[in-house]
C-alpha positions as CSV (number, residue, x, y, z in Angstrom):
1,X,178.7,115.2,76.8
2,X,180.7,117.7,78.7
3,X,179.8,120.5,76.3
4,X,176.1,120.0,77.2
5,X,177.0,120.4,80.9
6,X,179.1,123.5,80.2
7,X,176.2,125.0,78.3
8,X,173.9,124.5,81.3
9,X,176.3,126.2,83.7
10,X,175.7,129.8,84.9
11,X,179.2,130.6,83.8
12,X,180.1,128.2,80.9
13,X,183.7,129.5,80.5
14,X,184.5,129.2,84.2
15,X,183.0,125.7,84.3
16,X,185.1,124.7,81.3
17,X,188.2,126.2,83.0
18,X,187.6,124.3,86.3
19,X,187.0,121.1,84.4
20,X,190.1,121.4,82.3
21,X,192.5,122.4,85.1
22,X,191.9,119.1,86.9
23,X,192.8,117.1,83.9
24,X,196.5,116.8,83.0
25,X,196.2,115.5,79.4
26,X,194.3,117.1,76.5
27,X,192.8,113.6,75.6
28,X,191.2,113.4,79.1
29,X,189.4,116.7,78.5
30,X,187.1,115.1,75.9
31,X,186.6,111.8,77.8
32,X,183.1,110.7,78.7
33,X,183.9,110.5,82.4
34,X,185.1,113.0,85.0
35,X,188.3,113.0,86.9
36,X,186.6,112.2,90.2
37,X,185.7,108.6,89.7
38,X,187.5,107.7,86.5
39,X,186.2,105.4,83.8
40,X,185.8,102.2,85.9
41,X,183.3,103.8,88.4
42,X,181.6,106.4,86.3
43,X,177.9,106.3,86.8
44,X,177.2,108.0,83.5
45,X,179.3,105.4,81.6
46,X,177.7,102.5,83.5
47,X,174.3,103.8,82.8
48,X,175.1,104.1,79.1
49,X,176.6,100.6,79.1
50,X,173.3,99.2,80.7
51,X,171.2,101.0,78.0
52,X,173.4,99.5,75.2
53,X,173.4,96.0,76.8
54,X,169.6,96.1,77.2
55,X,169.1,97.2,73.6
56,X,171.4,94.6,72.3
57,X,169.7,91.8,74.3
58,X,166.2,93.1,73.5
59,X,165.3,93.6,77.2
60,X,164.3,96.5,79.3
61,X,166.8,98.5,81.3
62,X,165.2,97.3,84.5
63,X,165.7,93.7,83.5
64,X,169.3,94.4,82.6
65,X,169.9,96.0,86.0
66,X,168.3,93.1,87.8
67,X,170.5,90.6,85.8
68,X,173.6,92.7,86.6
69,X,172.8,92.8,90.3
70,X,172.3,89.0,90.4
71,X,175.7,88.5,88.7
72,X,177.4,90.8,91.1
73,X,175.7,89.1,94.1
74,X,176.8,85.7,92.9
75,X,180.4,87.1,92.4
76,X,180.3,88.5,95.9
77,X,179.2,85.2,97.5
78,X,181.8,83.2,95.5
79,X,184.5,85.5,96.8
80,X,183.6,84.9,100.4
81,X,181.0,87.7,101.0
82,X,183.7,89.8,102.6
83,X,183.6,93.6,102.5
84,X,186.8,95.6,102.1
85,X,187.6,99.1,103.2
């Protein structure tokens, strides 16, 4: 929803130019994630995925988040509870 973000900017044209110059391919300019985090760590995409999952499972977003955190906690413990840098 980049167009919405550009429309909210004080200078929409400049905002669009800054956004576009950081993306090498035209297809990336319409992606639903920014070039800072990419698709795997995009908080907007993750939030949308949580909403969709909750809706599909007939649960609240809060319950979906709690289930996801429990899954990630279990995965962390199974992999040795080690942090990486």
